[in-house]
C-alpha positions in Angstrom: 60.4 -1.7 -1.1 63.8 -2.2 0.5 63.9 -5.2 -1.6 63.2 -3.5 -5.1 67.1 -2.4 -4.0 70.1 -4.4 -5.4 72.5 -2.7 -3.0 70.1 -3.4 0.0 70.2 -7.1 -0.9 73.9 -7.1 -1.4 74.1 -5.7 2.0 72.0 -8.0 3.7 73.7 -11.1 2.6 77.2 -9.4 3.9 75.5 -8.5 7.1 74.8 -11.8 8.0 78.0 -13.1 7.2 79.3 -10.6 9.1 77.3 -11.4 12.1 78.2 -14.8 12.1 81.1 -14.5 12.1 82.4 -12.0 14.7 79.6 -14.3 16.8 83.1 -16.3 16.1 85.6 -14.1 17.6 87.5 -15.0 20.9 85.6 -14.2 23.9 88.5 -12.1 24.8 87.4 -9.1 21.9 83.8 -10.3 22.1 82.6 -7.4 23.1 85.3 -4.7 22.1 86.7 -5.7 18.6 83.5 -7.7 17.6 81.2 -5.4 18.8 82.6 -2.6 17.0 82.2 -4.7 13.5 78.8 -5.5 14.2 77.7 -2.1 15.0 79.6 -0.5 12.1 78.0 -3.2 9.7 74.3 -2.4 11.0 74.9 1.0 11.2 75.8 0.3 6.7 72.1 -0.9 6.8 70.3 1.9 8.9 72.3 4.3 6.5 70.9 1.9 3.5 66.9 2.5 4.6 67.8 6.3 5.3 69.2 6.3 1.4 66.3 4.3 0.2 63.1 6.6 2.1 65.0 10.0 2.0 64.9 12.6 -0.5 68.4 14.1 -0.3 70.7 10.3 -0.2 73.2 12.0 -0.5 74.3 11.9 3.6 73.9 8.9 3.8 75.2 7.4 0.9 78.4 9.1 1.9 78.3 8.0 5.4 78.0 4.1 3.7 81.4 4.9 2.0 82.9 5.8 5.5 82.0 3.0 7.3 82.4 0.3 5.0 86.2 2.2 4.7 86.2 1.9 8.4 85.0 -2.1 8.7 87.7 -2.4 5.5 90.2 -1.5 8.5 88.9 -3.4 11.1 88.8 -6.9 9.0 92.4 -6.1 8.0 93.3 -6.2 11.6 91.0 -9.2 12.4 92.4 -11.1 9.2 96.1 -10.5 11.0 95.0 -11.1 14.4 94.0 -14.4 13.0 90.6 -13.8 13.8 89.5 -14.6 10.3 91.5 -16.9 7.8 92.6 -16.1 4.7 90.0 -17.4 2.1 87.0 -15.3 4.9 89.4 -11.9 4.1 89.7 -13.0 0.8 85.6 -13.1 0.7 84.7 -9.9 2.9 86.9 -7.9 0.9 85.8 -8.8 -2.3 82.1 -8.1 -1.0 83.3 -5.0 0.4 84.5 -3.9 -2.6 81.2 -4.9 -4.6 78.7 -2.9 -2.6 81.5 -0.1 -2.4 80.9 0.1 -6.2 77.2 -0.3 -5.8 77.2 2.5 -3.4 79.5 5.0 -5.3 77.3 4.6 -8.2 74.3 4.9 -6.9 76.0 8.4 -4.9 76.8 9.7 -8.7 73.3 9.5 -10.0 72.0 11.4 -6.7 74.6 13.7 -7.5 73.6 14.5 -11.3 
């Protein structure tokens, strides 16, 4: 059932990319900084599943928006610290923005 949702399919692809990237971060930050990014990305997946299966989708979708904003800041910092290349940073920012628009539209329809 989750595959029926474009937002789920989109996030699943993003999540795979994120997990691959954070595994390549330096060992010195692997259990702190990269772990936090991975946890937030997995939290988004959990919130997506909750939004799909719950009647009141607004709280889960709002939490997704909050986690996306946190991820944007973490990826910005990762780029500044040179854990991500310019191309990788550009890619993830674009993907997060596209996904954020999908969630925003879903949230708007859930409020209406």
